[in-house]
C-alpha positions as CSV (number, residue, x, y, z in Angstrom):
1,M,15.8,20.5,-23.7
2,N,12.7,18.2,-23.9
3,M,14.3,14.9,-23.0
4,P,12.0,12.1,-22.1
5,T,11.6,11.4,-18.4
6,K,10.4,8.6,-16.2
7,T,9.0,8.5,-12.6
8,C,11.7,8.8,-10.0
9,P,12.4,5.4,-8.5
10,A,13.4,6.8,-5.1
11,C,10.2,8.8,-4.3
12,G,7.7,7.2,-6.7
13,G,7.0,10.5,-8.3
14,K,6.1,12.3,-5.1
15,G,9.2,14.5,-4.9
16,A,9.8,13.7,-1.3
17,V,11.1,10.8,0.8
18,T,10.7,9.9,4.4
19,N,13.7,10.8,6.6
20,V,14.5,7.5,8.4
21,Q,16.0,9.3,11.4
22,N,13.0,11.4,12.4
23,G,10.1,10.4,10.1
24,S,9.7,13.8,8.4
25,A,9.4,14.4,4.7
26,S,12.6,15.5,2.9
27,L,13.2,16.7,-0.6
28,C,14.1,13.6,-2.8
29,P,17.8,13.6,-3.3
30,V,17.5,11.7,-6.6
31,C,15.1,14.0,-8.5
32,D,15.4,17.2,-6.4
33,G,11.7,17.2,-5.7
34,E,10.6,17.0,-9.4
35,G,9.2,13.5,-9.2
36,Q,10.8,12.7,-12.6
37,V,14.3,11.7,-13.7
38,A,15.8,11.6,-17.2
39,Q,15.3,8.4,-19.0
40,K,18.6,6.6,-19.9
41,F,19.0,5.7,-23.6
42,N,21.2,3.8,-26.0
43,R,21.7,6.1,-29.0
44,S,21.8,4.8,-32.5
45,P,22.7,7.2,-35.4
46,Y,19.6,7.9,-37.4
47,D,18.5,10.2,-40.2
48,F,14.8,11.0,-40.4
49,V,14.3,11.7,-44.1
50,M,11.3,13.6,-45.4
51,P,10.1,12.7,-48.9
52,K,11.5,14.7,-51.8
53,T,8.6,17.1,-52.7
54,A,7.8,19.3,-55.6
55,I,7.1,22.8,-54.5
56,T,4.7,24.8,-56.7
57,A,6.1,28.0,-58.2
58,N,5.1,31.1,-56.1
59,I,3.1,29.1,-53.6
60,V,2.5,30.4,-50.1
61,R,2.6,27.9,-47.3
62,Q,2.6,24.6,-49.1
63,A,2.3,22.0,-46.4
64,I,4.5,19.0,-46.2
65,A,3.3,16.7,-43.4
66,V,4.8,13.6,-42.0
67,K,4.2,11.5,-39.0
68,I,7.3,10.4,-36.9
69,T,6.6,6.7,-37.2
70,T,9.8,5.1,-35.9
71,D,9.7,2.7,-33.0
72,Y,11.7,5.2,-31.0
73,D,11.9,8.9,-30.3
74,I,14.5,10.8,-32.4
75,E,17.1,13.1,-30.8
76,W,17.4,15.8,-33.5
77,W,20.8,17.5,-33.7
78,D,21.4,18.6,-37.3
79,T,19.2,19.7,-40.2
80,V,20.2,19.1,-43.9
81,A,18.2,20.1,-47.0
82,D,18.5,19.5,-50.7
83,Y,16.7,22.1,-52.8
84,T,16.9,23.3,-56.4
85,S,16.6,27.0,-55.5
86,P,17.5,28.7,-52.3
87,L,14.4,31.0,-52.7
88,L,12.3,29.0,-50.2
89,Q,11.1,30.0,-46.8
90,I,10.1,27.5,-44.1
91,I,7.8,27.4,-41.1
92,M,8.1,24.2,-39.0
93,E,5.4,22.9,-36.7
94,L,5.5,19.9,-34.5
95,D,2.0,18.8,-33.2
96,S,0.7,22.2,-34.1
97,R,3.4,24.1,-32.2
98,S,5.5,26.5,-34.3
99,F,9.3,26.3,-34.0
100,M,9.7,29.7,-35.4
101,N,9.7,32.3,-32.6
102,T,9.7,35.2,-35.2
103,V,6.5,34.1,-36.8
104,T,3.7,36.6,-35.9
105,P,0.0,36.3,-36.7
106,G,-0.4,37.1,-40.4
107,N,3.2,36.2,-41.3
108,T,2.9,33.6,-44.1
109,N,6.6,33.3,-45.1
110,G,8.9,32.1,-42.4
111,I,12.7,31.7,-42.4
112,D,14.9,31.5,-45.5
113,I,16.0,27.9,-46.0
114,V,19.6,28.9,-46.2
115,N,19.2,30.2,-42.6
116,W,17.2,27.2,-41.4
117,A,18.9,24.2,-42.9
118,G,22.4,23.4,-44.0
119,T,23.8,21.1,-46.7
120,A,25.2,17.6,-46.4
121,Q,28.7,19.2,-46.4
122,L,27.8,21.8,-43.8
123,P,24.6,20.8,-41.9
124,Y,22.8,23.3,-39.6
125,A,23.8,22.1,-36.2
126,R,21.6,22.7,-33.1
127,R,23.4,23.8,-30.0
128,F,21.2,21.4,-27.9
129,P,19.2,18.4,-29.1
130,F,15.5,18.4,-29.5
131,V,13.4,15.2,-29.2
132,L,11.0,14.5,-32.0
133,T,8.7,12.1,-30.2
134,R,7.4,9.0,-32.0
135,G,3.9,9.4,-33.4
136,S,4.1,13.2,-33.5
137,Q,3.0,15.2,-36.6
138,L,5.7,17.2,-38.3
139,V,4.6,19.9,-40.8
140,L,6.8,22.1,-42.9
141,Y,5.1,25.1,-44.5
142,V,7.0,26.1,-47.6
143,T,6.8,29.4,-49.4
144,E,8.4,29.5,-52.9
145,L,9.8,32.8,-54.1
146,S,11.7,32.1,-57.3
147,G,8.7,31.8,-59.6
148,S,9.8,28.3,-60.7
149,T,8.8,24.9,-59.5
150,N,11.3,23.8,-56.9
151,T,12.1,20.5,-55.2
152,L,12.9,20.0,-51.5
153,Q,14.1,17.2,-49.3
154,V,14.8,17.7,-45.6
155,V,16.7,15.4,-43.3
156,F,16.7,15.6,-39.5
157,R,19.9,14.0,-38.3
158,G,20.5,12.7,-34.9
159,F,19.9,9.5,-32.9
160,Q,17.1,7.0,-32.2
161,L,16.6,6.9,-28.5
162,M,16.2,3.3,-27.4
163,P,15.4,3.1,-23.6
164,Q,18.0,1.1,-21.7
165,Q,16.5,-2.1,-20.2
166,R,17.3,-2.9,-16.6
167,Q,19.4,-6.1,-16.2
168,A,18.3,-8.8,-13.7
169,G,19.8,-8.0,-10.3
170,Q,19.9,-4.2,-10.8
């Protein structure tokens, strides 16, 4: 999981704390020596909707690019797609990193949309969330196989992650 983190308040990001009994350094009990702890969030249900796009017949790797422009990161749980023909293949990249582990150099197609995204009635549900960070660049490369112009709209369902604010006296 790629959940956002913050500097550990106990060790200040060092991963170790001073033992008050003997002055030696000890592994930080709050972050287990990582120096970072998970950020706490308030979650608000949110659908990140990509624009409905016309897909050219027989096109290979038509790029649909959007910037995650919300005020908050998005915790992505489900994928839903609306399309006029299931003969589409998808490769997804986030900030130039491919999400398709099966894509090898020279492979221009990707994963069949019916295997990658569900419908509004039966969305593709991720087993674990993935965070789409605000300001990141999301690109879908679409290959059209039906020979006809197609339309596609993809929705990433999940939650906006709003960092919890510390209250006075905490």
